[in-house]
N, C-alpha and C positions, 0 to 999 in steps of 0.2 A: 046332427049329421056331420060326420068327419070327411074331410076332403083329402084323399090319399091317392097315391099311385097315378094311374091313368086318368082318374076323375079330375086331378089337379090340372091336367093339360086342357081339359075342356071347360072348366069352371074358372072364371077369372075372379080371384080373391081381391076384394077392395079393402085395404087397411083402414082401420078406424083410428081415433085419436090415441088410444093406448098403443096400438101398433106403431104409429108414427113417433110416439114418445120413445118406444124401445129402439127404433131405428136411429133416432136422433142421438140417444145416449151411446149406441154402438158406433156411430160415426165419430164420436168424440173419444171413446175408449172401447175398441173392439174386443178387449180382453176382460171387460167388466163381468163380474160373476153374476149369477142369477140373483143372489141375495142383494148385491149392490143395486142391480136394476130394480128389483122389487121395492127396496127401501126408497130409491129415488122417485119411483112412480106411485108409491103408496098402494101397492097391490101385493098379493101373496106370491111367494116364490113359484108355486105351482102354476099360477096364472101366467107368469112370465115364461115359464118352460113351455106351456101349451101354446102360447102365442108365438114363441120362437119356432116351435115345431111347425106350426101352420104357415108361418112366413117362409120357412125353408121349403116345405113340401109344395106350397103353391108357386114357388119360383119367385116370390116377391123379394125375398132376401137370397141373393145368389151366393153369398159366402162372406168370409171374413178375410181381411187383408191387413198388411202392415203399411202404415203411412210413414214416410220419411221426410226430413227437412228438405226444403227446395234446394238447398245448397249441398245436400248429401253427396251427390255425384256431379261435380262441376263439369266433367268431361262428357256427360251424356248429351246426346243430340235430341232436341225437342223440335217438333214440327207440327204444322196443321196441314192436313191434306183434304182438299175438296174433291169429291168423287161423283162422277156422272154415271148413272146406271142405265143400261139399255132395257127397254121393254118392261116386263113384269118380273124381272129377276132380282128385285131388291132383297127379298127374304133370303135367297141363296147367297147373295153377295154379303149380306150382314152376317150370316152364319160363318162364312169363310173368314171375314175380317175379325170376328170375335175369336177365331182360332189362332190369330197371330198375337203372341204375348206382347209385342211391341206396340200394339194398338191399345193405348191406355184408356181412351174414352171414344165412344162412337155416337153420333147424333144424326137423326134425320133432319132435313131442313127444307126450306122452300127456295124459290129462285132458280138460278141456273144450275145449281148443284143439288144432288139428291142426298148425299151423306157428307158429314164432316168428321174426320178422324184426327184425334190427338195422338201423335206418335212419339214414343220415347225409345231411343236405341242407344246402346252402349258406345257406339263409335260411328264414324262416317261410313265405314265398310258395312256395318250392320244396317245402317240406315238405307244405304244403297240397295242392299239385299231385300229389305222390306218393301221399298218402292217397286222393285221388279216383281216381287210376289203379288203385291196388290194389283199391279197393272196386268198380270197374267190371269187374274180371276175372271172366269166366264161371267159376262154381264157388265163388267167395268168397261165403259166405252171411252172415258176421258178422266183425267185428274189434273189437279194443280196443287203444288205443295210449296209451302213457305216455311223456311227454318225460323225458329224463334231464337233470336240472338241474345237478348238480355231482358230482364224484367225491370220495369221502371215504375 
């Protein structure tokens, strides 16, 4: 049975060991060819293609991205924002936050805060704009942000 289109939204695909291996290799080298992945994992190229297709269609694999050195942009502003969500609006708030390219990672959490966002902005002015945008999202009732000054 193939999971495609609308069915992928209703059926949660659970990756197995091979899928996790593919994902691990792609995290290291997002440009790895199918042949390279197949050789590394000891499976056929077609198997890797089928698994990648399934990971993408199911939403398990959201896409491919470029990773850069931590010191690539020394002027970038990095911050951690804790966010409190009102009522049952968490899903809508998450959807809006994911739409902001400056939100690098987003996590649910326990305790006083509902979400934790890792924010990366090109400048303080951009960072200020992002803070305003987050605080204007319907369902965000409170937030606290800490700038990350240096890595130790």
